C-alpha positions in Angstrom: 107.3 0.3 -173.8 105.2 2.0 -176.5 105.7 5.8 -176.6 102.5 7.8 -175.8 102.0 11.4 -176.8 101.3 13.6 -173.8 100.5 17.2 -174.4 101.7 18.2 -170.9 105.2 17.0 -171.8 105.3 19.1 -174.9 103.9 22.4 -173.6 104.2 22.6 -169.8 107.7 24.1 -169.7 106.6 27.0 -172.0 103.4 27.5 -170.1 105.0 27.5 -166.7 107.8 29.8 -167.7 105.3 32.2 -169.2 103.2 32.6 -166.1 105.3 35.3 -164.4 103.6 37.4 -161.6 103.0 40.3 -164.0 101.5 38.0 -166.7 99.2 36.4 -164.1 98.1 39.9 -162.9 97.3 40.9 -166.5 95.4 37.7 -167.1 93.4 38.2 -163.9 92.6 41.8 -165.0 91.4 40.7 -168.4 89.2 38.0 -167.0 87.7 40.5 -164.5 87.2 43.0 -167.3 85.2 40.4 -169.2 82.9 39.8 -166.3 82.4 43.5 -165.8 81.7 44.0 -169.5 78.9 41.3 -169.3 77.6 42.2 -165.9 74.2 43.1 -167.3 73.7 39.4 -167.7 76.2 37.8 -165.4 75.2 39.7 -162.3 71.5 39.0 -162.6 69.4 35.8 -162.4 68.2 36.4 -166.0 68.6 33.0 -167.7 66.7 34.2 -170.7 69.7 35.9 -172.3 73.3 34.9 -173.0 76.5 36.9 -173.6 79.1 36.3 -176.2 82.5 34.7 -175.7 84.7 35.2 -178.7 88.2 34.9 -180.0 89.5 37.9 -178.1 88.2 36.4 -174.8 89.9 33.0 -175.5 93.1 34.8 -176.5 93.4 36.0 -172.9 94.6 32.5 -172.0 96.7 31.8 -175.2 98.5 35.1 -174.8 99.3 34.5 -171.1 100.9 31.1 -171.7 102.5 32.2 -175.0 101.2 29.2 -176.9 99.1 29.9 -180.0 95.7 28.3 -180.5 97.0 26.4 -183.6 99.6 24.6 -181.5 97.0 23.4 -179.0 94.9 22.2 -182.0 97.9 20.2 -183.4 98.7 18.7 -180.0 95.1 17.6 -179.6 95.2 16.0 -183.1 98.3 14.1 -182.2 96.9 12.8 -178.9 95.6 9.3 -178.6 93.6 10.1 -175.5 91.5 12.9 -176.8 88.6 12.2 -179.2 89.1 14.6 -182.1 85.5 14.1 -183.3 84.1 15.3 -179.9 83.9 19.1 -180.1 84.0 19.5 -176.3 87.0 17.2 -175.7 88.9 18.6 -178.6 88.3 22.3 -177.9 91.7 24.0 -177.8 90.6 26.6 -175.3 89.5 24.1 -172.7 92.8 22.2 -173.2 94.7 25.5 -172.7 92.7 26.3 -169.5 93.4 22.9 -168.1 97.2 23.1 -168.7 97.3 26.6 -167.3 95.5 25.6 -164.1 97.9 22.6 -163.8 100.9 24.9 -164.2 99.6 27.3 -161.5 98.8 24.5 -159.1 102.3 22.9 -159.6 104.2 26.1 -158.8 106.6 26.0 -155.9 103.9 28.2 -154.2 100.7 27.0 -155.7 98.4 29.7 -157.1 95.0 28.1 -156.4 93.1 31.4 -156.5 94.0 32.1 -160.1 93.5 28.4 -161.1 89.9 28.6 -159.8 89.4 31.8 -161.7 90.4 30.0 -164.9 88.0 27.2 -164.1 85.2 29.8 -163.8 86.4 31.5 -167.0 86.2 28.2 -168.8 82.7 27.7 -167.5 81.7 31.1 -168.9 82.4 29.8 -172.5 80.7 26.5 -171.8 77.5 28.3 -170.6 77.1 30.2 -173.8 77.3 27.0 -175.9 75.0 25.1 -173.6 72.5 27.9 -173.4 72.4 28.1 -177.2 71.7 24.4 -177.3 68.6 24.7 -175.1 67.5 28.1 -176.2 68.6 28.7 -179.8 66.9 32.1 -180.1 67.2 33.0 -176.4 64.3 32.4 -174.1 61.1 34.4 -173.3 62.2 36.6 -170.4 58.7 36.6 -168.7 58.4 32.8 -168.8 62.0 32.4 -167.6 61.5 34.9 -164.7 58.5 32.9 -163.7 60.5 29.7 -164.0 63.4 30.8 -161.8 61.1 32.3 -159.2 59.1 29.1 -158.9 61.9 26.6 -158.7 61.9 24.5 -155.5 64.8 24.3 -153.1 66.2 21.3 -154.8 67.6 23.7 -157.4 70.9 25.1 -156.3 70.3 28.3 -158.3 67.5 29.3 -155.8 70.1 30.2 -153.2 72.3 32.1 -155.7 72.2 35.9 -156.2 73.3 35.8 -159.8 74.2 33.7 -162.9 77.9 34.4 -162.2 77.6 33.2 -158.6 75.8 30.1 -159.9 78.7 29.3 -162.4 81.3 30.1 -159.8 79.8 27.8 -157.2 79.6 25.0 -159.8 83.2 25.5 -161.0 84.4 25.6 -157.4 82.8 22.2 -156.6 84.3 20.7 -159.8 87.7 22.1 -159.0 87.8 20.4 -155.6 86.3 17.2 -157.0 88.9 16.9 -159.8 91.9 18.5 -158.1 94.1 15.4 -158.6 93.4 15.3 -162.3 94.1 19.0 -162.7 97.5 18.6 -160.9 98.5 15.6 -163.0 97.0 16.8 -166.3 97.6 13.8 -168.6 95.6 13.8 -171.8 93.0 11.6 -170.3 92.8 13.8 -167.3 92.1 16.8 -169.6 89.3 14.8 -171.3 87.9 13.7 -168.0 87.7 17.1 -166.3 86.5 19.0 -169.4 83.7 16.4 -169.8 82.8 16.5 -166.2 82.6 20.3 -166.0 80.5 20.4 -169.2 78.2 17.8 -167.9 77.7 19.6 -164.6 76.8 22.9 -166.3 74.6 21.2 -168.9 72.8 19.0 -166.3 71.8 22.0 -164.2 70.7 23.9 -167.3 68.7 21.0 -168.6 66.6 20.9 -165.4 66.0 24.6 -165.7 65.1 24.3 -169.4 62.7 21.4 -168.7 60.8 23.6 -166.2 60.9 26.5 -168.6 59.3 24.6 -171.4 56.7 23.2 -169.0 55.8 26.8 -168.0 55.9 28.0 -171.6 53.4 25.3 -172.6 51.2 26.1 -169.7 51.3 29.8 -170.3 52.9 30.7 -167.0 54.7 34.0 -167.2 55.2 37.3 -165.3 53.7 40.4 -166.7 56.6 42.8 -166.9 54.6 45.6 -168.6 53.7 47.4 -165.4 55.1 49.7 -162.7 52.9 48.4 -160.0 53.4 45.7 -157.3 49.7 44.8 -157.3 49.4 41.0 -157.4 46.7 41.3 -160.1 49.4 42.3 -162.5 50.8 38.8 -162.5 49.5 36.0 -164.8 48.5 34.1 -161.7 47.9 35.4 -158.2 51.4 35.1 -156.8 51.8 35.0 -153.0 53.8 37.4 -150.9 56.9 35.1 -151.0 57.3 35.5 -154.7 56.7 39.3 -154.6 59.3 39.6 -151.9 61.8 37.6 -154.1 61.0 39.8 -157.1 61.5 43.1 -155.2 64.6 41.8 -153.3 66.3 40.6 -156.5 65.6 43.9 -158.3 67.1 45.9 -155.4 70.0 43.5 -154.9 71.0 43.8 -158.6 70.9 47.6 -158.5 73.1 47.7 -155.4 75.6 45.3 -157.0 75.8 47.7 -160.0 76.0 50.7 -157.6 72.8 52.1 -159.2 71.5 53.9 -156.1 71.3 57.5 -155.2 73.9 58.8 -152.7 71.2 60.9 -151.0 70.0 57.8 -149.2 73.4 57.7 -147.5 72.9 61.3 -146.3 69.3 60.5 -145.2 70.6 57.6 -143.2 73.0 59.7 -141.1 71.3 60.5 -137.8 74.3 61.2 -135.6 76.9 64.0 -135.8 79.7 61.5 -135.3 78.6 59.3 -138.3 80.8 60.3 -141.3 79.1 60.4 -144.8 82.3 59.3 -146.5 83.0 56.5 -144.0 79.4 55.3 -144.3 79.7 55.3 -148.1 83.0 53.3 -147.9 81.4 50.8 -145.5 78.3 50.3 -147.7 80.6 49.8 -150.7 82.7 47.3 -148.9 79.6 45.3 -147.8 78.2 45.2 -151.3 81.5 44.4 -153.1 82.4 41.7 -150.4 79.0 39.9 -150.6 79.9 36.5 -152.0 77.2 34.5 -150.1 74.0 36.6 -150.9 73.7 38.0 -147.4 72.8 41.4 -148.8 69.9 40.0 -150.7 68.7 38.0 -147.6 69.0 41.2 -145.6 66.7 43.1 -148.0 64.2 40.3 -148.1 64.2 40.0 -144.3 63.4 43.7 -143.9 60.5 43.4 -146.3 59.2 40.2 -144.7 59.4 41.7 -141.2 57.4 44.8 -142.3 54.7 42.7 -144.0 54.4 40.2 -141.0 54.5 42.7 -138.2 52.9 45.9 -139.5 49.7 44.5 -140.8 50.2 46.5 -144.0 50.4 45.1 -147.5 52.9 45.6 -150.4 51.1 48.8 -151.4 52.5 50.6 -148.3 56.2 49.8 -148.9 56.6 52.8 -151.4 55.0 55.1 -148.8 56.2 57.0 -145.8 54.6 54.5 -143.5 57.2 51.9 -144.4 60.1 54.3 -143.4 58.4 55.3 -140.2 57.5 51.7 -139.2 61.0 50.3 -139.9 62.7 53.2 -138.2 60.7 52.3 -135.0 61.3 48.6 -135.5 65.1 49.0 -135.2 64.7 50.0 -131.5 62.4 47.0 -130.7 63.6 43.9 -128.8 61.5 41.5 -130.9 62.7 37.9 -131.3 61.2 37.6 -134.7 63.7 35.7 -136.8 63.8 38.3 -139.5 64.8 41.1 -137.2 67.2 38.8 -135.3 69.0 38.1 -138.6 69.0 41.8 -139.6 70.7 42.8 -136.3 73.1 39.9 -136.3 74.1 40.7 -139.9 74.7 44.3 -139.1 77.0 43.2 -136.3 78.9 40.9 -138.7 79.2 43.6 -141.3 80.7 46.0 -138.9 83.1 43.5 -137.5 84.2 42.4 -141.0 84.7 45.9 -142.3 86.1 47.8 -139.3 88.8 49.5 -141.4 86.1 51.3 -143.4 85.2 53.4 -140.4 88.6 53.6 -138.8 89.9 51.2 -136.2 91.3 53.9 -133.9 87.9 55.6 -133.3 85.8 52.5 -133.5 84.2 52.7 -130.1 80.8 51.3 -129.1 79.0 54.6 -129.7 80.4 55.0 -133.2 79.6 51.3 -133.9 75.9 51.8 -132.9 75.7 54.9 -135.1 77.0 53.1 -138.2 74.9 50.1 -137.6 71.7 52.2 -137.6 72.9 54.2 -140.5 73.4 51.1 -142.6 70.0 49.8 -141.5 68.3 53.1 -142.5 70.2 53.2 -145.8 68.5 49.9 -146.8 65.1 51.2 -145.6 65.4 54.2 -147.9 66.6 52.1 -150.8 63.8 49.6 -150.5 61.2 52.4 -150.1 62.5 54.1 -153.2 62.9 51.1 -155.5 59.4 49.7 -154.6 57.9 52.8 -156.2 59.3 51.8 -159.6 58.9 48.0 -159.2 
C-alpha cells in the first residue's frame, strides 16, 4: 500500500500534549482580548469597516500548540491532499486551527466549547480577507447602514445584534455540520472544512455586497450628519420601522459597551427594598448574558409600544411625556404583543439571574420591585439616547 502523508500523524501528539488546562485558559483569554480590542467593529452591525488580524493574533494558536508556523507550512507543502496553489487551503493558520479543534474534540473529556471558539477565531481572520475582496477601501458607511437596515428577512444578519454574533452563528452551524471531519482531521478533511467555512462567510458577504452596490448606484444612503430623529433627515422618507431599528441598535450597542450613566439606575429605584448595587449587578448580568438579542428586542418593543399606543410620534421620545407614559403603561393589563413580550422578558431575566439579587431574600415583593426597576432603567436610557440620536 502506497504511503500517504497525513499532517495529523506528524503533529497531533505535540499539539495534544501542549493543550494543558493552563494553556487552554491562556489561549481563551487571548482570543477574548482580541474580540474586546476590536469591539468597536465586532460588537456593532457596521459592515462598512474591517479590523486587522495580524501575525500576533495568529501566534495565539501557534504558541498554544507549540508548533511554529514554518512547520505547518512545510507539512502543507508535503501533503498530497492540500492544493498549495490555493491560498485558502494552504493557509497555515487555518490548518493549525483545524488540528487544534480536532485535538480538543478528541480529548478523553472533549472540550467542545474551546473548539467552537477557535472556529469563530478562524472566521474572524477569514472575514477580514473576504471583506477586503468586496470592499478594497472599506465601504461608505451611510450606504452600508442603509443596506443593512433595508435587508429583508431572508438575510440571517437581520436577526443578529452584531457582526460578532453573525460570525459566531455562522461558525456554530459550520461546526455542527462538519463535526465528523473535524474529529477525523485527515488532510482532505482540513481542506474540506476550511473551504466550506470560507464559502459560507463569503457567500453571505456577497449577498450583502450585491445589495450595497445596488444602493450605492441608486444613491440610497442615511444622512448621519444630524442629531435629530426627524424623518426628513433621511435620504428617503423612512418609515417608523426603520427609525425604531436605528434607535434600538444605537442604544443596544451602547449598553453592550457599558456606555450608560449610572444615574439611570438610581432613577429607576422606586422602592426602599431595591438595592442600587444589586440592580446594577442584575442589569450587568442581563447585558453580558444576552446571546440571542433579547435586549435589543426589548428596547424596540418599548419604542413600538409607545408609538402605537400613545398617539405620539418620535419627537416625543426625548421628552418627559415618554417617561410618564411608559411609567403608567407598566401598570396596565394590555394584551398588546409588545407589552406582553416586555413583561415576559422581565420575568425570564429575573428567573435567569436570581443570584444577582440574592436567593435568600428573593420574595415576590422584591421580585416585583426589581422587575419594575429594570423596566424603568430602560425607559430612562431610551429617553436619554433619543435626545442625541
